N, CA, C and O of each residue as an XYZ file, in Angstrom:
812
protein
N     230.487    -64.552     73.043
C     229.859    -63.660     74.274
C     231.138    -62.543     73.234
O     230.600    -61.946     72.301
N     232.283    -62.367     73.360
C     233.434    -62.091     73.084
C     233.028    -61.287     71.637
O     233.126    -60.070     71.479
N     232.565    -62.227     70.655
C     232.211    -61.705     69.858
C     231.116    -61.014     69.114
O     230.893    -60.627     67.967
N     230.434    -61.038     70.482
C     228.843    -60.360     70.288
C     228.689    -58.763     70.561
O     228.054    -57.861     70.015
N     229.965    -58.889     72.153
C     230.174    -57.858     73.042
C     231.253    -56.672     71.219
O     231.339    -55.445     71.265
N     231.868    -57.563     69.914
C     232.669    -57.218     69.260
C     231.817    -56.079     67.976
O     231.703    -54.880     67.722
N     231.565    -56.842     67.684
C     229.787    -56.853     66.829
C     228.997    -55.984     66.931
O     228.683    -55.465     65.860
N     228.277    -55.388     68.295
C     227.424    -54.038     68.639
C     228.459    -53.332     68.936
O     228.387    -52.265     68.328
N     229.569    -53.413     69.696
C     230.614    -52.314     69.470
C     231.116    -51.437     68.081
O     231.402    -50.240     68.051
N     231.135    -52.525     66.807
C     231.642    -51.463     65.451
C     230.282    -51.250     65.088
O     230.420    -51.080     63.876
N     228.778    -51.119     65.363
C     227.167    -51.282     65.160
C     227.470    -49.691     65.346
O     227.174    -48.783     64.570
N     228.014    -49.629     66.354
C     228.022    -48.450     67.315
C     228.394    -47.411     66.733
O     227.654    -46.568     66.224
N     229.889    -47.405     66.780
C     230.557    -47.159     65.925
C     230.226    -46.524     65.113
O     230.344    -45.311     65.292
N     229.421    -47.201     63.315
C     228.634    -47.199     62.629
C     227.648    -46.797     62.776
O     227.601    -46.079     61.777
N     226.856    -46.679     63.189
C     225.727    -45.308     63.901
C     226.031    -43.762     64.294
O     225.447    -42.731     63.961
N     227.219    -43.992     65.170
C     227.509    -42.759     65.590
C     228.143    -42.071     64.000
O     227.867    -40.918     63.671
N     228.656    -42.617     63.487
C     229.284    -41.941     61.763
C     227.981    -41.725     61.093
O     227.525    -41.071     60.155
N     227.776    -42.164     61.564
C     226.337    -41.873     60.441
C     225.964    -40.158     60.870
O     226.214    -39.088     60.314
N     225.189    -40.569     62.242
C     224.571    -39.660     62.971
C     225.120    -37.963     63.193
O     224.520    -36.970     63.605
N     227.170    -38.267     62.497
C     227.586    -37.236     63.356
C     227.543    -36.156     61.935
O     227.645    -34.933     61.840
N     227.270    -37.643     60.553
C     227.444    -36.781     59.042
C     226.151    -36.407     58.806
O     226.044    -35.742     57.776
N     224.760    -36.671     59.614
C     223.974    -36.119     59.086
C     223.495    -34.706     60.058
O     222.695    -33.893     59.595
N     224.016    -34.568     61.257
C     223.791    -33.883     62.189
C     224.977    -32.729     61.467
O     224.446    -31.709     61.908
N     226.169    -32.218     60.690
C     226.458    -31.662     59.873
C     226.133    -31.190     59.123
O     225.862    -29.991     59.067
N     225.993    -32.588     57.662
C     225.759    -31.621     56.747
C     224.172    -30.819     56.896
O     223.896    -29.696     56.475
N     223.101    -31.948     57.754
C     222.039    -31.015     57.707
C     222.063    -29.758     58.995
O     221.048    -29.925     59.671
N     222.560    -29.052     59.314
C     223.573    -28.035     60.157
C     223.738    -26.781     58.596
O     223.285    -25.727     58.149
N     224.526    -27.658     58.369
C     224.740    -26.054     56.754
C     223.573    -26.284     56.426
O     222.694    -25.471     56.708
N     223.270    -27.559     55.689
C     221.339    -26.684     55.093
C     220.630    -25.921     55.377
O     220.019    -25.020     54.802
N     220.736    -26.444     56.706
C     220.248    -25.413     57.824
C     220.137    -24.154     57.667
O     219.246    -23.373     57.333
N     221.833    -24.069     58.147
C     222.136    -22.476     57.842
C     221.842    -21.959     56.475
O     221.492    -20.779     56.447
N     221.910    -22.596     55.316
C     222.351    -21.920     54.101
C     220.786    -21.569     53.873
O     220.441    -20.406     53.663
N     219.580    -22.959     53.943
C     218.448    -22.112     53.987
C     217.919    -20.716     54.563
O     217.286    -19.911     53.880
N     218.180    -20.575     55.597
C     218.578    -19.682     56.604
C     218.551    -18.022     55.940
O     217.855    -17.018     55.788
N     219.682    -18.540     55.733
C     220.396    -17.091     55.104
C     219.953    -16.971     53.471
O     220.464    -15.976     52.958
N     219.225    -17.660     52.666
C     218.040    -17.507     51.663
C     217.409    -16.947     51.996
O     217.501    -15.750     51.722
N     216.374    -17.407     52.786
C     215.551    -16.618     53.404
C     215.401    -14.591     54.174
O     214.992    -13.439     54.025
N     216.174    -15.644     55.034
C     216.796    -13.753     55.212
C     216.887    -13.043     54.330
O     216.023    -12.185     54.151
N     217.992    -13.175     53.473
C     217.499    -11.811     52.016
C     216.542    -11.571     51.809
O     216.109    -10.427     51.947
N     215.397    -13.200     51.130
C     215.045    -12.755     50.368
C     213.473    -11.363     51.233
O     212.662    -10.559     50.773
N     213.883    -11.883     52.639
C     212.134    -10.338     53.302
C     213.272     -9.522     53.538
O     213.019     -8.448     54.083
N     214.552     -9.773     53.248
C     215.381     -8.317     54.195
C     215.991     -8.315     53.315
O     216.403     -9.446     53.056
N     216.666     -6.717     51.872
C     217.937     -7.109     51.376
C     219.001     -6.369     51.590
O     219.417     -5.498     50.825
N     219.709     -6.845     53.139
C     220.944     -5.600     53.423
C     221.791     -6.166     52.390
O     222.023     -5.275     51.573
N     222.431     -7.402     52.020
C     223.119     -6.846     50.751
C     223.094     -5.794     50.216
O     224.132     -5.148     50.367
N     221.597     -4.888     49.083
C     222.374     -4.042     47.887
C     221.503     -2.819     48.413
O     221.113     -1.871     47.733
N     221.250     -3.073     49.965
C     220.506     -2.046     50.725
C     219.311     -1.221     50.403
O     219.137     -0.030     50.664
N     218.516     -2.049     49.794
C     216.565     -1.228     49.699
C     215.869     -2.449     49.330
O     216.238     -3.513     48.832
N     214.603     -1.919     49.773
C     213.849     -3.114     49.291
C     214.152     -3.026     48.349
O     214.728     -2.121     47.745
N     213.476     -4.856     47.818
C     213.945     -5.459     46.718
C     212.106     -5.579     45.425
O     211.856     -6.108     44.342
N     211.168     -4.585     46.630
C     209.951     -4.649     45.537
C     209.034     -3.100     45.879
O     208.806     -2.527     46.944
N     208.663     -2.772     44.467
C     208.339     -1.183     44.266
C     207.407     -1.087     43.981
O     207.109     -2.281     43.996
N     205.772     -0.167     43.416
C     205.208     -0.301     42.470
C     204.458      0.417     42.325
O     203.986      0.906     43.351
N     203.845      0.956     40.802
C     203.297      1.797     40.480
C     201.761      2.485     40.432
O     201.215      2.313     41.522
N     201.443      2.756     40.078
C     199.808      3.238     39.503
C     198.839      3.582     39.105
O     198.052      4.470     39.431
N     198.881      2.529     38.015
C     198.653      2.982     36.812
C     197.845      3.924     36.066
O     198.012      4.337     34.918
N     196.560      4.310     37.266
C     195.154      5.319     37.252
C     196.024      6.258     37.023
O     196.356      6.219     35.839
N     196.696      7.314     37.764
C     197.945      8.104     38.110
C     198.764      8.739     36.285
O     198.848      9.836     35.734
N     199.308      6.975     35.840
C     199.994      6.923     34.628
C     199.333      7.029     33.583
O     199.930      7.484     32.606
N     198.224      6.738     33.472
C     197.791      7.243     32.735
C     196.595      8.332     32.104
O     196.065      8.612     31.029
N     196.555      8.820     33.864
C     196.128     10.444     33.443
C     196.956     12.142     33.443
O     196.672     13.266     33.028
N     198.519     11.244     34.441
C     199.590     11.933     34.380
C     200.300     12.181     33.053
O     200.167     13.348     32.686
N     201.065     11.364     32.173
C     201.610     11.247     31.728
C     200.658     11.672     30.023
O     199.758     11.109     29.401
N     201.438     12.888     29.816
C     201.117     14.000     28.588
C     199.905     13.773     27.534
O     198.747     14.093     27.268
N     201.614     12.561     26.904
C     200.919     11.449     25.725
C     200.082     10.831     26.060
O     199.176     10.698     25.237
N     199.946     10.227     27.231
C     198.478      9.368     26.951
C     197.301      9.891     27.165
O     196.269      9.669     26.532
N     197.493     10.760     28.278
C     196.387     11.394     28.383
C     195.896     12.319     27.418
O     194.673     12.460     27.371
N     196.610     12.977     26.640
C     195.978     13.419     25.176
C     195.709     12.074     23.999
O     194.582     12.042     23.504
N     196.451     11.273     23.674
C     196.101     10.282     23.129
C     194.752      9.578     23.669
O     193.681      9.750     23.088
N     194.847      8.979     24.529
C     193.089      8.511     25.049
C     191.949      9.335     25.002
O     190.938      8.760     24.597
N     191.770     11.112     25.452
C     190.871     11.804     24.405
C     190.838     11.864     23.321
O     189.724     11.495     22.951
N     191.448     12.131     22.521
C     191.379     12.073     20.785
C     190.621     10.450     20.224
O     189.813     10.211     19.327
N     191.384      9.485     21.309
C     190.244      7.623     20.741
C     188.716      8.297     21.821
O     187.601      7.802     21.653
N     188.875      9.059     22.516
C     187.144      9.102     23.323
C     186.505     10.224     21.827
O     185.385      9.948     21.399
N     187.245     11.344     21.193
C     186.479     11.953     20.303
C     186.191     11.334     19.453
O     185.126     11.512     18.862
N     187.540      9.886     18.942
C     187.095      9.245     17.986
C     185.961      8.381     17.811
O     185.550      8.135     16.677
N     185.419      7.897     18.841
C     184.738      7.363     19.772
C     182.775      7.708     19.609
O     181.846      6.999     19.221
N     182.862      9.284     20.183
C     181.901      9.883     19.954
C     181.225     10.219     18.969
O     180.033     10.100     18.687
N     182.731     10.968     18.094
C     181.983     10.914     16.303
C     181.761      9.403     15.584
O     181.374      9.101     14.455
N     182.178      8.591     16.738
C     181.271      6.768     15.562
C     179.626      7.496     15.817
O     178.883      7.753     14.869
N     179.340      7.697     16.952
C     178.797      7.814     18.089
C     177.516      8.262     17.503
O     176.413      7.716     17.546
N     177.960      9.585     16.836
C     177.092     11.942     16.647
C     176.859     10.250     14.962
O     175.804      9.627     14.837
N     177.963     10.030     14.163
C     177.528     10.075     12.798
C     176.113      9.014     12.671
O     175.182      9.307     11.921
N     176.117      7.824     13.473
C     175.755      6.893     13.772
C     174.264      7.126     14.034
O     173.668      6.355     13.282
N     173.065      8.100     15.024
C     172.584      8.687     15.538
C     172.385      9.733     14.303
O     171.208      9.685     13.945
N     173.030     10.522     13.649
C     172.131     11.607     12.754
C     172.461     10.368     11.289
O     173.090     11.001     10.441
N     172.296      9.347     10.957
C     171.944      8.955      9.509
C     171.122      8.078     10.354
O     170.856      7.113      9.637
N     170.282      7.823     12.151
C     169.094      7.205     12.049
C     168.302      7.833     11.757
O     167.377      7.703     10.955
N     168.918      9.346     13.050
C     167.826     10.574     12.009
C     167.346     10.379     10.730
O     166.240     10.010     10.334
N     168.552     10.745     10.035
C     167.831     11.039      8.574
C     167.256     10.429      8.796
O     166.224     10.886      9.287
N     167.349      8.671      8.652
C     166.111      7.830      7.994
C     164.300      7.989      8.305
O     163.369      7.526      7.646
N     164.287      8.635      9.276
C     163.152      9.200     10.276
C     162.921      9.870      9.382
O     162.119      9.603      8.487
N     163.483     10.697      9.462
C     162.634     11.657      8.486
C     161.982     11.557      7.277
O     160.861     11.987      7.008
N     162.932     10.821      6.394
C     162.384      9.883      5.835
C     161.159      9.504      5.673
O     160.180     10.111      5.240
N     161.289      8.490      6.041
C     159.948      7.776      6.413
C     159.071      8.151      6.718
O     158.036      7.485      6.699
N     159.201     10.489      7.490
C     157.824     10.576      7.946
C     157.736     11.735      6.892
O     157.012     12.686      7.184
N     158.314     11.746      5.857
C     157.975     12.128      4.523
C     157.413     11.530      3.855
O     156.554     11.780      3.009
N     158.036     10.369      4.322
C     157.234      9.515      2.868
C     155.315      8.694      3.072
O     154.553      8.124      2.291
N     155.251      9.081      4.544
C     154.719      8.939      5.064
C     153.230      9.701      5.030
O     152.100      9.297      5.305
N     153.815     11.156      4.505
C     152.717     12.743      4.187
C     152.143     12.307      3.409
O     151.017     12.771      3.227
N     152.658     11.105      2.480
C     151.627     11.256      1.098
C     150.481     10.217      1.222
O     149.996      9.789      0.175
N     150.000      9.767      2.437
C     148.990      9.820      3.659
C     147.948      8.984      1.840
O     148.733      8.524      1.010
N     146.527      8.903      1.493
C     146.245      7.765      1.208
C     146.703      7.985     -0.633
O     146.091      7.420     -1.540
N     147.663      8.745     -0.798
C     148.306      8.761     -1.930
C     149.207      7.409     -2.503
O     149.583      7.193     -3.655
N     149.450      6.424     -1.029
C     150.892      5.254     -0.875
C     150.436      3.839     -1.362
O     150.354      2.734     -0.825
N     150.226      4.240     -2.360
C     149.535      1.773     -2.829
C     150.886      1.356     -2.071
O     152.048      1.685     -1.832
N     149.601      0.115     -1.809
C     151.153     -0.712     -1.349
C     152.047     -1.567     -1.690
O     152.666     -2.299     -0.917
N     152.224     -1.479     -3.619
C     154.291     -1.665     -3.369
C     154.776     -0.139     -3.905
O     155.676     -0.056     -4.741
N     154.329      0.670     -3.538
C     154.655      1.638     -3.175
C     155.078      1.101     -1.536
O     156.270      0.819     -1.418
N     154.522      0.994     -0.723
C     154.916      0.882      0.686
C     156.299     -0.088      0.988
O     157.390      0.105      1.523
N     155.525     -1.384      0.248
C     156.876     -2.535      0.300
C     158.155     -1.941     -0.639
O     159.177     -2.555     -0.333
N     158.390     -0.980     -1.636
C     159.106     -0.647     -2.141
C     160.308      0.162     -1.536
O     161.513      0.218     -1.784
N     159.173      0.974     -0.325
C     159.793      2.344      0.521
C     160.432      1.396      1.559
O     161.636      1.560      1.755
N     159.953      0.668      2.079
C     160.195     -0.500      3.527
C     161.308     -0.923      3.389
O     162.274     -0.655      4.104
N     161.267     -2.023      1.927
C     162.633     -2.368      1.288
C     163.555     -1.310      0.976
O     163.225     -1.077      2.139
N     164.005     -0.824      0.771
C     164.931      0.380      0.470
C     165.342      1.074      2.139
O     166.500      1.442      2.332
N     164.495      1.174      3.044
C     164.459      1.621      4.649
C     165.315      0.960      4.884
O     166.392      1.537      5.033
N     165.286     -0.802      5.062
C     165.612     -1.156      5.449
C     167.086     -2.111      5.151
O     167.535     -2.878      6.003
N     167.752     -1.894      3.730
C     169.204     -1.698      2.566
C     169.522     -0.609      3.222
O     170.733     -0.537      3.014
N     169.081      0.769      4.230
C     169.522      1.877      4.446
C     170.108      1.275      5.595
O     171.223      0.862      5.913
N     168.833      1.377      6.175
C     169.640      1.013      7.626
C     170.567     -0.207      8.294
O     170.860     -0.331      9.483
N     170.971     -1.138      7.095
C     171.307     -2.044      7.238
C     173.111     -1.800      7.545
O     173.945     -2.246      8.333
N     173.065     -0.458      5.980
C     174.587     -0.053      5.501
C     174.985      0.843      6.928
O     176.173      0.706      7.217
N     174.298      1.633      7.766
C     174.340      2.482      8.042
C     175.237      1.783      9.368
O     176.344      2.120      9.788
N     174.254      0.606      9.885
C     175.157     -0.170     10.801
C     176.460     -1.174     10.471
O     177.364     -1.464     11.254
N     176.355     -1.459      9.587
C     177.695     -1.984      8.529
C     178.943     -1.128      9.366
O     179.859     -1.383     10.148
N     178.174      0.396      8.464
C     179.177      1.170      8.586
C     179.802      1.627     10.231
O     180.932      1.383     10.654
N     179.057      2.109     10.718
C     179.387      1.569     12.355
C     179.773      1.007     12.552
O     180.759      1.468     13.127
N     179.876     -1.262     12.524
C     180.614     -1.499     12.983
C     181.865     -1.547     12.848
O     182.842     -1.938     13.487
N     181.566     -0.926     11.597
C     183.309     -1.019     10.954
C     183.931     -0.027     11.019
O     185.016     -0.199     10.462
N     183.833      0.864     11.379
C     184.703      2.207     11.844
C     184.845      1.590     13.480
O     186.007      1.468     13.868
N     183.693      1.176     14.506
C     183.713      0.809     15.568
C     185.363     -0.412     15.541
O     186.424     -0.317     16.157
N     184.936     -1.305     14.678
C     186.124     -2.796     15.221
C     187.855     -1.384     14.593
O     188.965     -1.587     15.085
N     187.668     -0.345     13.699
C     188.658     -0.290     12.865
C     189.342      1.108     14.712
O     190.503      1.183     15.112
N     188.288      1.778     15.227
C     188.544      2.221     16.400
C     189.380      1.525     16.949
O     190.569      1.805     16.803
N     188.827      0.004     18.032
C     189.112     -1.100     18.664
C     190.544     -1.533     18.597
O     191.431     -1.775     19.415
N     190.392     -1.536     17.062
C     191.532     -1.913     17.153
C     193.433     -1.085     17.048
O     194.547     -1.553     17.284
N     193.001      0.133     16.632
C     194.000      1.517     17.518
C     193.607      1.880     18.277
O     193.994      3.016     18.553
N     193.064      1.553     18.758
C     193.026      1.328     20.610
C     194.304      0.135     21.574
O     195.118      0.246     22.491
N     193.758     -1.017     20.584
C     195.068     -1.781     21.328
C     195.923     -1.963     20.946
O     196.616     -2.860     21.426
N     196.350     -1.219     19.877
C     197.770     -1.430     19.421
C     197.986      0.260     20.101
O     199.149      0.515     20.413
N     197.297      1.005     20.256
C     198.145      2.701     20.744
C     198.626      1.746     22.737
O     199.659      1.931     23.381
N     197.473      0.867     23.111
C     197.982      0.417     24.434
C     198.667     -0.480     24.461
O     198.991     -0.779     25.610
N     199.328     -1.481     23.224
C     200.180     -2.185     23.595
C     201.736     -1.159     23.474
O     202.740     -0.642     23.964
N     201.390     -1.271     23.048
C     202.483      0.350     22.348
C     202.980      1.000     23.460
O     204.196      1.092     23.627
N     202.013      1.560     24.408
C     202.641      2.287     25.216
C     202.825      1.380     26.556
O     203.435      1.981     27.440
N     202.509      0.338     26.817
C     202.664     -1.056     27.529
C     204.130     -1.549     27.062
O     204.578     -2.244     27.974
N     204.869     -1.476     26.206
C     206.114     -1.308     25.288
C     207.302     -0.679     25.776
O     208.414     -1.203     25.841
N     206.923      0.725     26.185
C     207.022      1.506     26.398
C     207.586      1.846     27.851
O     208.522      2.476     28.343
N     206.676      1.206     28.194
C     206.697      1.752     30.050
C     207.617      0.664     30.113
O     208.723      1.155     30.339
N     207.718     -0.932     29.998
C     209.032     -1.923     29.727
C     209.821     -1.846     29.591
O     210.487     -2.841     29.876
N     210.427     -0.861     29.138
C     210.625     -0.802     28.204
C     212.027      0.493     29.419
O     213.104      0.223     29.950
N     211.087      1.973     29.352
C     211.591      2.570     30.222
C     211.588      1.662     32.222
O     212.395      1.979     33.096
N     211.045      1.147     32.304
C     211.266      1.021     33.203
C     212.417      0.177     33.131
O     213.199      0.468     34.036
N     212.971     -1.084     32.150
C     213.916     -1.311     32.165
C     214.946     -0.821     32.626
O     215.648     -1.577     33.298
N     215.192     -0.040     32.517
C     216.156      0.960     31.995
C     216.944      1.918     33.158
O     218.122      2.178     33.404
N     215.317      2.387     33.871
C     214.996      3.203     34.937
C     215.715      1.533     36.367
O     216.894      1.717     36.666
N     215.323      0.735     36.784
C     215.501     -0.659     37.598
C     217.210     -0.866     37.230
O     217.443     -1.991     37.673
N     218.446     -0.346     36.662
C     219.307     -0.616     36.218
C     219.642     -0.207     37.469
O     219.767     -1.012     38.393
N     219.839      1.248     37.623
C     220.344      1.107     39.093
C     219.795      1.450     40.353
O     220.468      1.762     41.335
N     217.901      1.352     40.281
C     216.986      1.123     41.616
C     217.436     -0.186     41.049
O     216.677     -0.206     40.080
N     217.956     -1.024     40.979
C     217.790     -3.060     40.996
C     216.767     -3.020     42.093
O     217.020     -2.984     43.298
N     215.626     -3.029     41.555
C     214.381     -3.694     42.399
C     214.256     -5.081     41.418
O     214.295     -5.079     40.188
N     214.077     -6.405     42.409
C     213.971     -7.511     41.929
C     212.448     -7.399     41.693
O     212.391     -7.800     40.530
N     211.186     -7.114     42.046
C     209.725     -6.509     41.156
C     208.593     -5.582     41.217
O     207.777     -5.597     42.139
N     208.568     -5.085     40.605
C     207.462     -3.771     40.029
C     206.772     -4.507     40.051
O     206.937     -5.679     39.713
N     205.427     -3.797     40.622
C     203.941     -4.160     40.632
C     203.276     -3.517     39.969
O     203.995     -2.541     39.756
N     202.000     -3.292     39.258
C     201.326     -2.114     39.032
C     200.242     -2.434     40.220
O     200.295     -3.502     40.830
N     198.926     -1.099     40.604
C     197.698     -0.780     40.988
C     197.495     -0.010     40.174
O     198.102      0.885     39.586
N     196.232     -0.597     40.192
C     195.304      0.486     39.810
C     193.288     -0.332     40.028
O     192.817     -1.333     40.567
N     192.859      0.585     39.419
C     190.765      0.662     39.054
C     191.273     -0.928     38.855
O     192.342     -1.144     38.283
N     190.407     -2.071     39.384
C     189.821     -3.136     39.339
C     191.561     -4.399     38.968
O     191.398     -5.553     38.573
N     193.104     -3.756     39.233
C     193.469     -4.200     39.637
C     194.611     -4.581     40.985
O     195.795     -4.906     40.890
N     193.669     -4.383     42.371
C     193.990     -4.125     43.440
C     193.809     -5.684     43.900
O     192.843     -6.346     44.279
N     195.682     -6.055     43.613
C     195.757     -7.546     44.072
C     196.232     -6.386     45.711
O     195.410     -5.774     46.393
N     197.359     -6.410     45.870
C     197.608     -6.058     47.227
C     196.178     -5.280     47.591
O     195.309     -4.530     47.145
N     196.833     -6.424     49.322
C     195.574     -5.906     50.372
C     196.580     -4.537     51.399
O     196.155     -4.400     52.546
N     197.617     -3.756     51.064
C     198.627     -3.768     51.945
C     199.911     -2.681     51.190
O     201.111     -2.953     51.219
N     199.450     -1.714     50.687
C     200.996     -1.071     49.999
C     201.244      0.243     51.318
O     200.530      0.877     52.095
N     203.023      0.125     50.892
C     203.665      1.314     52.044
C     204.188      2.098     50.408
O     204.564      1.665     49.319
N     203.907      3.659     51.107
C     203.975      4.185     50.010
C     205.406      4.690     49.785
O     205.689      5.358     48.790
N     206.391      4.327     50.819
C     207.709      4.444     50.506
C     207.909      3.514     49.333
O     209.071      3.305     48.984
N     207.019      2.989     48.748
C     208.158      1.893     47.899
C     207.145      2.167     46.435
O     207.282      1.354     45.521
N     206.262      3.188     46.281
C     205.542      3.897     45.119
C     206.705      5.079     44.471
O     206.996      6.257     44.678
N     207.153      3.939     43.557
C     207.754      5.454     42.167
C     206.804      5.282     41.308
O     206.897      4.410     40.444
N     205.982      5.904     41.387
C     204.880      6.430     40.196
C     205.258      7.369     39.936
O     205.638      7.390     38.765
N     205.458      8.876     40.797
C     206.012     10.321     40.577
C     207.473      9.944     39.286
O     207.949     10.593     38.355
N     207.694      8.909     39.737
C     209.022      8.762     39.360
C     209.236      8.617     37.779
O     210.001      9.153     36.978
N     208.258      7.690     37.689
C     208.024      6.976     36.427
C     207.268      7.886     35.097
O     207.564      7.866     33.902
N     206.281      8.606     35.753
C     205.353      9.648     35.786
C     206.262     10.614     35.110
O     206.528     10.321     33.945
N     206.771     11.649     35.561
C     208.255     12.489     34.529
C     209.216     11.808     33.782
O     209.684     12.452     32.844
N     209.716     10.446     33.984
C     210.320      9.645     33.522
C     209.528      9.620     32.040
O     210.082      9.993     31.006
N     208.621      9.294     32.076
C     207.769      8.603     30.886
C     207.214      9.782     30.291
O     206.852      9.695     29.117
N     207.097     10.756     30.836
C     206.792     13.139     29.979
C     208.138     12.904     29.289
O     208.399     12.703     28.103
N     209.169     13.013     30.727
C     210.349     12.984     29.546
C     210.774     12.757     28.135
O     211.588     13.330     27.411
N     209.861     11.607     27.945
C     210.451     10.518     26.495
C     209.480     10.288     25.944
O     209.630      9.406     25.098
N     208.456     10.696     26.021
C     207.480     10.915     25.474
C     206.910     11.597     24.491
O     206.302     11.234     23.484
N     207.420     13.485     25.272
C     206.925     14.777     24.726
C     208.039     14.743     23.472
O     207.858     15.343     22.412
N     209.451     13.781     23.837
C     210.136     14.150     22.495
C     209.963     13.568     21.563
O     210.050     12.347     21.699
N     209.636     14.100     20.169
C     209.262     13.431     19.679
C     210.357     12.562     18.865
O     209.898     11.490     18.471
N     211.430     12.753     18.602
C     212.673     11.431     18.373
C     212.463     10.216     19.249
O     213.153      9.260     18.897
N     211.693     10.006     20.295
C     211.798      9.069     21.169
C     210.825      8.167     21.590
O     210.743      7.128     22.246
N     209.609      9.498     20.533
C     208.042      8.539     20.572
C     207.989      6.648     20.040
O     206.927      6.027     20.075
């Protein structure tokens, strides 16, 4: 009986020791977790918001270099379309002139003219496709270059601001259900990018 009592006391002592360890180690872990959570929600250590956003629509419309370049590309696109339409109109006029010959047109002449007309149409379509492809490549290179310039600017801009996240928002990119206008850094980015891109040496 005495041995049984000693065994029970030893078991209780071990159990208390384990509970003591778990309680205090768990408390430290919980405290650390709460601290991390508080830092993420309210970054009081740096004294400002850790999140900001920029409006891409404003960026593309109000940065003069981007706006003027986009207009150039749009003019080129319209030029391709106009050339294609004029070429087709020329082929249509050519066909009408041929048909004016009326009864003098033989089957052989008709087949030969039709073959030539089809060839010319293929050339016109092929040229439009080639020009459109080149324009698409130019547009892609332009947008890729602008994105790189924007990222470089934001990296430099953020050295002092020290935001942890900078989001983009705009037409077709509206992923935020709510935006606090105090977090909008678009005017800063527009002014900074205009200053940077309007200087030929910095482009």
